[in-house]
ZALUMSE-435213 format. One line per field, with one value per atom (N, C-alpha, C, O): residue in three letters; x, y, z. Coordinates in steps of 0.1 Angstrom, whole numbers, plus 5000, padded with zeros to 4 digits. Example, Ala and Ser with C-alpha at 12.3 -4.5 7.8 and 13.67 -1.06 7.14 Angstrom:
2
res	[ALA, ALA, ALA, ALA, SER, SER, SER, SER]
px	[5132, 5123, 5132, 5142, 5128, 5137, 5129, 5134]
py	[4943, 4955, 4967, 4967, 4978, 4989, 5000, 5011]
pz	[5078, 5078, 5078, 5085, 5071, 5071, 5079, 5080]
//
This chain:
117
res	[UNK, UNK, UNK, UNK, UNK, UNK, UNK, UNK, UNK, UNK, UNK, UNK, UNK, UNK, UNK, UNK, UNK, UNK, UNK, UNK, UNK, UNK, UNK, UNK, UNK, UNK, UNK, UNK, UNK, UNK, UNK, UNK, UNK, UNK, UNK, UNK, UNK, UNK, UNK, UNK, UNK, UNK, UNK, UNK, UNK, UNK, UNK, UNK, UNK, UNK, UNK, UNK, UNK, UNK, UNK, UNK, UNK, UNK, UNK, UNK, UNK, UNK, UNK, UNK, UNK, UNK, UNK, UNK, UNK, UNK, UNK, UNK, UNK, UNK, UNK, UNK, UNK, UNK, UNK, UNK, UNK, UNK, UNK, UNK, UNK, UNK, UNK, UNK, UNK, UNK, UNK, UNK, UNK, UNK, UNK, UNK, UNK, UNK, UNK, UNK, UNK, UNK, UNK, UNK, UNK, UNK, UNK, UNK, UNK, UNK, UNK, UNK, UNK, UNK, UNK, UNK, UNK, UNK, UNK, UNK, UNK, UNK, UNK, UNK, UNK, UNK, UNK, UNK, UNK, UNK, UNK, UNK, UNK, UNK, UNK, UNK, UNK, UNK, UNK, UNK, UNK, UNK, UNK, UNK, UNK, UNK, UNK, UNK, UNK, UNK, UNK, UNK, UNK, UNK, UNK, UNK, UNK, UNK, UNK, UNK, UNK, UNK, UNK, UNK, UNK, UNK, UNK, UNK, UNK, UNK, UNK, UNK, UNK, UNK, UNK, UNK, UNK, UNK, UNK, UNK, UNK, UNK, UNK, UNK, UNK, UNK, UNK, UNK, UNK, UNK, UNK, UNK, UNK, UNK, UNK, UNK, UNK, UNK, UNK, UNK, UNK, UNK, UNK, UNK, UNK, UNK, UNK, UNK, UNK, UNK, UNK, UNK, UNK, UNK, UNK, UNK, UNK, UNK, UNK, UNK, UNK, UNK, UNK, UNK, UNK, UNK, UNK, UNK, UNK, UNK, UNK, UNK, UNK, UNK, UNK, UNK, UNK, UNK, UNK, UNK, UNK, UNK, UNK, UNK, UNK, UNK, UNK, UNK, UNK, UNK, UNK, UNK, UNK, UNK, UNK, UNK, UNK, UNK, UNK, UNK, UNK, UNK, UNK, UNK, UNK, UNK, UNK, UNK, UNK, UNK, UNK, UNK, UNK, UNK, UNK, UNK, UNK, UNK, UNK, UNK, UNK, UNK, UNK, UNK, UNK, UNK, UNK, UNK, UNK, UNK, UNK, UNK, UNK, UNK, UNK, UNK, UNK, UNK, UNK, UNK, UNK, UNK, UNK, UNK, UNK, UNK, UNK, UNK, UNK, UNK, UNK, UNK, UNK, UNK, UNK, UNK, UNK, UNK, UNK, UNK, UNK, UNK, UNK, UNK, UNK, UNK, UNK, UNK, UNK, UNK, UNK, UNK, UNK, UNK, UNK, UNK, UNK, UNK, UNK, UNK, UNK, UNK, UNK, UNK, UNK, UNK, UNK, UNK, UNK, UNK, UNK, UNK, UNK, UNK, UNK, UNK, UNK, UNK, UNK, UNK, UNK, UNK, UNK, UNK, UNK, UNK, UNK, UNK, UNK, UNK, UNK, UNK, UNK, UNK, UNK, UNK, UNK, UNK, UNK, UNK, UNK, UNK, UNK, UNK, UNK, UNK, UNK, UNK, UNK, UNK, UNK, UNK, UNK, UNK, UNK, UNK, UNK, UNK, UNK, UNK, UNK, UNK, UNK, UNK, UNK, UNK, UNK, UNK, UNK, UNK, UNK, UNK, UNK, UNK, UNK, UNK, UNK, UNK, UNK, UNK, UNK, UNK, UNK, UNK, UNK, UNK, UNK, UNK, UNK, UNK, UNK, UNK, UNK, UNK, UNK, UNK, UNK, UNK, UNK, UNK, UNK, UNK, UNK, UNK, UNK, UNK, UNK, UNK, UNK, UNK, UNK, UNK, UNK, UNK, UNK, UNK, UNK, UNK, UNK, UNK, UNK, UNK, UNK, UNK, UNK, UNK, UNK, UNK]
px	[8370, 8369, 8353, 8351, 8342, 8326, 8319, 8323, 8306, 8308, 8292, 8289, 8284, 8270, 8274, 8269, 8285, 8292, 8301, 8305, 8304, 8310, 8305, 8314, 8284, 8284, 8291, 8296, 8289, 8296, 8280, 8278, 8275, 8262, 8269, 8270, 8273, 8279, 8287, 8285, 8297, 8304, 8294, 8294, 8290, 8279, 8276, 8284, 8264, 8259, 8271, 8270, 8278, 8285, 8290, 8290, 8293, 8296, 8286, 8288, 8276, 8267, 8257, 8250, 8260, 8257, 8263, 8257, 8277, 8288, 8288, 8296, 8281, 8283, 8296, 8301, 8303, 8317, 8315, 8313, 8316, 8319, 8321, 8332, 8314, 8319, 8327, 8325, 8338, 8347, 8341, 8342, 8337, 8331, 8346, 8347, 8355, 8372, 8369, 8366, 8373, 8368, 8351, 8346, 8347, 8332, 8329, 8319, 8336, 8333, 8341, 8340, 8347, 8346, 8360, 8359, 8370, 8376, 8371, 8376, 8364, 8352, 8354, 8360, 8349, 8351, 8338, 8338, 8324, 8312, 8310, 8299, 8311, 8303, 8295, 8287, 8297, 8290, 8275, 8263, 8279, 8267, 8251, 8247, 8243, 8232, 8223, 8219, 8220, 8218, 8218, 8209, 8235, 8237, 8240, 8241, 8240, 8240, 8219, 8214, 8215, 8200, 8192, 8180, 8200, 8195, 8205, 8200, 8216, 8221, 8212, 8207, 8207, 8202, 8185, 8181, 8179, 8171, 8173, 8165, 8187, 8185, 8194, 8192, 8204, 8207, 8218, 8221, 8228, 8237, 8247, 8242, 8262, 8269, 8271, 8266, 8275, 8277, 8277, 8269, 8288, 8298, 8289, 8286, 8285, 8279, 8266, 8257, 8265, 8252, 8256, 8250, 8272, 8281, 8285, 8283, 8290, 8288, 8273, 8273, 8268, 8254, 8246, 8239, 8251, 8246, 8248, 8241, 8262, 8272, 8270, 8272, 8266, 8257, 8247, 8245, 8239, 8228, 8224, 8214, 8230, 8236, 8242, 8243, 8246, 8253, 8270, 8276, 8273, 8287, 8292, 8285, 8308, 8322, 8324, 8335, 8321, 8329, 8344, 8345, 8355, 8362, 8365, 8376, 8356, 8366, 8373, 8373, 8385, 8400, 8394, 8388, 8400, 8403, 8415, 8419, 8419, 8433, 8433, 8444, 8413, 8410, 8398, 8386, 8402, 8395, 8382, 8377, 8377, 8366, 8356, 8344, 8367, 8360, 8358, 8346, 8368, 8368, 8353, 8345, 8354, 8343, 8331, 8324, 8328, 8318, 8315, 8303, 8324, 8319, 8318, 8317, 8318, 8316, 8302, 8295, 8299, 8281, 8274, 8276, 8267, 8254, 8246, 8239, 8245, 8237, 8227, 8217, 8223, 8212, 8201, 8192, 8204, 8191, 8196, 8206, 8181, 8183, 8182, 8180, 8184, 8183, 8170, 8167, 8162, 8143, 8147, 8156, 8139, 8139, 8142, 8151, 8132, 8136, 8147, 8153, 8158, 8168, 8177, 8185, 8177, 8189, 8181, 8187, 8174, 8174, 8178, 8181, 8176, 8185, 8199, 8204, 8206, 8214, 8221, 8230, 8218, 8221, 8220, 8228, 8210, 8216, 8223, 8221, 8232, 8241, 8256, 8263, 8259, 8270, 8271, 8263, 8285, 8293, 8301, 8308, 8305, 8321, 8329, 8336, 8330, 8340, 8348, 8345, 8359, 8373, 8382, 8389, 8381, 8392, 8405, 8415, 8404, 8419, 8423, 8417, 8435, 8440, 8435, 8433, 8432, 8425, 8421, 8413, 8433, 8438, 8428, 8433, 8419, 8413, 8400, 8391, 8398, 8386, 8382, 8371, 8393, 8394, 8397, 8401, 8398, 8395, 8383, 8374, 8380, 8368, 8368, 8367, 8370, 8375, 8366, 8370, 8355, 8340, 8348, 8343, 8357, 8362, 8376, 8382, 8386, 8396, 8394, 8383, 8403, 8405, 8407, 8408]
py	[7057, 7063, 7061, 7062, 7058, 7059, 7056, 7048, 7067, 7068, 7078, 7083, 7078, 7088, 7109, 7118, 7109, 7121, 7122, 7133, 7112, 7113, 7106, 7103, 7098, 7099, 7095, 7103, 7079, 7077, 7071, 7061, 7075, 7066, 7063, 7051, 7074, 7070, 7056, 7046, 7057, 7048, 7030, 7018, 7038, 7022, 7021, 7014, 7027, 7024, 7015, 7003, 7021, 7020, 6999, 6991, 6993, 6984, 6975, 6963, 6979, 6975, 6966, 6956, 6977, 6974, 6954, 6945, 6958, 6945, 6938, 6929, 6939, 6932, 6929, 6919, 6941, 6944, 6948, 6960, 6941, 6943, 6963, 6968, 6967, 6981, 6979, 6969, 6987, 6983, 6996, 7006, 6997, 7010, 7013, 7009, 7019, 7025, 7035, 7043, 7034, 7042, 7050, 7061, 7035, 7040, 7044, 7039, 7051, 7057, 7071, 7079, 7070, 7087, 7090, 7101, 7085, 7089, 7094, 7104, 7090, 7093, 7109, 7111, 7117, 7125, 7136, 7145, 7127, 7125, 7120, 7115, 7114, 7101, 7112, 7108, 7124, 7130, 7136, 7138, 7137, 7145, 7140, 7129, 7155, 7153, 7142, 7132, 7140, 7128, 7113, 7105, 7115, 7102, 7093, 7081, 7110, 7104, 7102, 7092, 7110, 7107, 7092, 7093, 7080, 7073, 7060, 7049, 7063, 7054, 7057, 7046, 7064, 7066, 7054, 7048, 7055, 7052, 7033, 7024, 7030, 7019, 7012, 7000, 7019, 7015, 7012, 7001, 7017, 7016, 7025, 7036, 7023, 7031, 7045, 7042, 7056, 7057, 7049, 7047, 7046, 7037, 7027, 7028, 7015, 7007, 7008, 6999, 7021, 7029, 7029, 7025, 7038, 7039, 7024, 7022, 7018, 7005, 6995, 6991, 6994, 6992, 6996, 6989, 7011, 7017, 7010, 7005, 7010, 7005, 6992, 6989, 6985, 6972, 6970, 6958, 6976, 6976, 6984, 6981, 6991, 6998, 6988, 6992, 6974, 6962, 6967, 6963, 6977, 6979, 6965, 6956, 6966, 6958, 6966, 6971, 6970, 6984, 6977, 6965, 6984, 6980, 6989, 6994, 6994, 6996, 6993, 6982, 7008, 7005, 7011, 7022, 7000, 7005, 6996, 6984, 7003, 6993, 6992, 6990, 6989, 6984, 6973, 6975, 6966, 6959, 6950, 6939, 6965, 6967, 6972, 6970, 6982, 6990, 6979, 6976, 6973, 6959, 6951, 6949, 6948, 6939, 6942, 6934, 6962, 6965, 6970, 6973, 6970, 6974, 6960, 6961, 6950, 6941, 6937, 6929, 6938, 6931, 6940, 6950, 6940, 6944, 6943, 6951, 6927, 6921, 6923, 6919, 6925, 6923, 6932, 6931, 6947, 6953, 6962, 6968, 6962, 6976, 6984, 6988, 6991, 7010, 7004, 6996, 7017, 7016, 7025, 7033, 7024, 7033, 7049, 7055, 7054, 7071, 7067, 7076, 7060, 7062, 7063, 7072, 7053, 7054, 7069, 7080, 7069, 7087, 7098, 7108, 7094, 7104, 7102, 7112, 7095, 7095, 7096, 7104, 7090, 7092, 7109, 7115, 7115, 7129, 7139, 7151, 7134, 7133, 7141, 7143, 7143, 7141, 7157, 7166, 7155, 7169, 7173, 7182, 7157, 7155, 7158, 7168, 7150, 7149, 7140, 7128, 7145, 7135, 7135, 7144, 7123, 7121, 7119, 7122, 7111, 7110, 7119, 7130, 7118, 7127, 7133, 7128, 7143, 7155, 7159, 7168, 7147, 7150, 7136, 7131, 7132, 7117, 7123, 7118, 7136, 7142, 7150, 7154, 7151, 7157, 7144, 7146, 7133, 7120, 7117, 7123, 7112, 7110, 7095, 7096, 7082, 7071, 7066, 7059, 7072, 7071, 7078, 7076, 7086, 7093, 7089, 7094, 7076, 7070, 7068, 7068, 7066, 7056, 7042, 7035]
pz	[8968, 8975, 8968, 8956, 8979, 8976, 8991, 8999, 8992, 9006, 9004, 8993, 9015, 9008, 9007, 9001, 9015, 9011, 8999, 8994, 8995, 8979, 8969, 8961, 8966, 8954, 8937, 8929, 8936, 8920, 8912, 8905, 8914, 8908, 8893, 8890, 8884, 8868, 8871, 8864, 8882, 8877, 8884, 8882, 8891, 8899, 8887, 8881, 8879, 8871, 8859, 8856, 8855, 8847, 8851, 8841, 8864, 8868, 8867, 8862, 8871, 8877, 8861, 8860, 8850, 8837, 8830, 8824, 8838, 8832, 8842, 8841, 8851, 8866, 8867, 8863, 8876, 8881, 8895, 8897, 8904, 8917, 8922, 8923, 8923, 8933, 8943, 8950, 8948, 8958, 8966, 8960, 8976, 8982, 8992, 9004, 8987, 8999, 8998, 8989, 9016, 9024, 9027, 9026, 9032, 9031, 9047, 9052, 9055, 9063, 9066, 9076, 9055, 9048, 9058, 9063, 9061, 9070, 9084, 9089, 9088, 9098, 9104, 9114, 9097, 9087, 9096, 9104, 9087, 9092, 9098, 9093, 9108, 9116, 9127, 9136, 9127, 9140, 9128, 9132, 9113, 9108, 9114, 9118, 9114, 9123, 9113, 9120, 9101, 9093, 9098, 9101, 9100, 9096, 9112, 9115, 9121, 9138, 9140, 9145, 9135, 9140, 9126, 9123, 9120, 9115, 9123, 9127, 9124, 9137, 9149, 9152, 9156, 9165, 9165, 9175, 9151, 9152, 9151, 9155, 9145, 9145, 9158, 9160, 9167, 9178, 9172, 9177, 9161, 9158, 9156, 9156, 9155, 9155, 9139, 9128, 9140, 9128, 9116, 9107, 9119, 9110, 9102, 9090, 9113, 9111, 9105, 9107, 9097, 9089, 9074, 9064, 9078, 9069, 9056, 9044, 9066, 9063, 9057, 9045, 9062, 9061, 9046, 9039, 9045, 9029, 9021, 9012, 9023, 9013, 9007, 8996, 9015, 9015, 9010, 9011, 9006, 9005, 8990, 8984, 8987, 8975, 8965, 8953, 8970, 8968, 8961, 8951, 8971, 8970, 8977, 8981, 8977, 8986, 8997, 8993, 9008, 9014, 9020, 9017, 9028, 9028, 9037, 9035, 9051, 9064, 9072, 9076, 9078, 9078, 9093, 9095, 9101, 9118, 9125, 9123, 9131, 9141, 9150, 9156, 9161, 9167, 9169, 9169, 9170, 9171, 9173, 9170, 9183, 9185, 9175, 9172, 9168, 9158, 9149, 9147, 9143, 9138, 9137, 9128, 9151, 9150, 9146, 9140, 9152, 9149, 9138, 9136, 9131, 9118, 9108, 9096, 9112, 9101, 9114, 9108, 9122, 9123, 9118, 9124, 9111, 9103, 9098, 9091, 9102, 9093, 9103, 9096, 9113, 9120, 9124, 9133, 9109, 9107, 9094, 9090, 9087, 9077, 9079, 9090, 9064, 9064, 9054, 9046, 9063, 9055, 9044, 9045, 9034, 9023, 9024, 9019, 9035, 9038, 9044, 9038, 9053, 9059, 9047, 9046, 9038, 9025, 9016, 9018, 9009, 9006, 9011, 9006, 9026, 9034, 9037, 9043, 9035, 9028, 9016, 9014, 9010, 8992, 8991, 8983, 8998, 8995, 9002, 9002, 9008, 9012, 9006, 9015, 8997, 8984, 8991, 8994, 8991, 8989, 8988, 8993, 8974, 8966, 8975, 8973, 8989, 8999, 8996, 8995, 8994, 8989, 9001, 9003, 9010, 9020, 9016, 9022, 9001, 9002, 8994, 8996, 8984, 8974, 8965, 8954, 8968, 8958, 8945, 8940, 8940, 8927, 8920, 8909, 8924, 8924, 8923, 8917, 8929, 8924, 8908, 8904, 8904, 8888, 8881, 8870, 8883, 8878, 8869, 8874, 8860, 8856, 8847, 8835, 8852, 8847, 8832, 8822, 8835, 8819, 8809, 8798, 8808, 8794, 8792, 8783, 8802, 8799, 8783, 8779, 8775, 8764, 8765, 8755]
//
């Protein structure tokens, strides 16, 4: 799980140093923060949805986002993220949102894959 509300910079750096692609599982944070003021403001500034901002944030970090939806229109919208780019200030504002928000199994928050033998 990887999104602005749950950053994993240490794991991303570890993977980057070894040319390992990082999969951004649940990049939309299960829609729990789509109305967050910072996210909504960035989306409005670019004329896109908050979900598109989250997918684009993942891509600009070099992650491979895996957004999930069951609605065809949302699937298409989640893929329509190549017509805009987040500014450096947008990325910094989104990067500052980390609150260790685990939206999946809570136990994952207690695991540290960098310490596994």
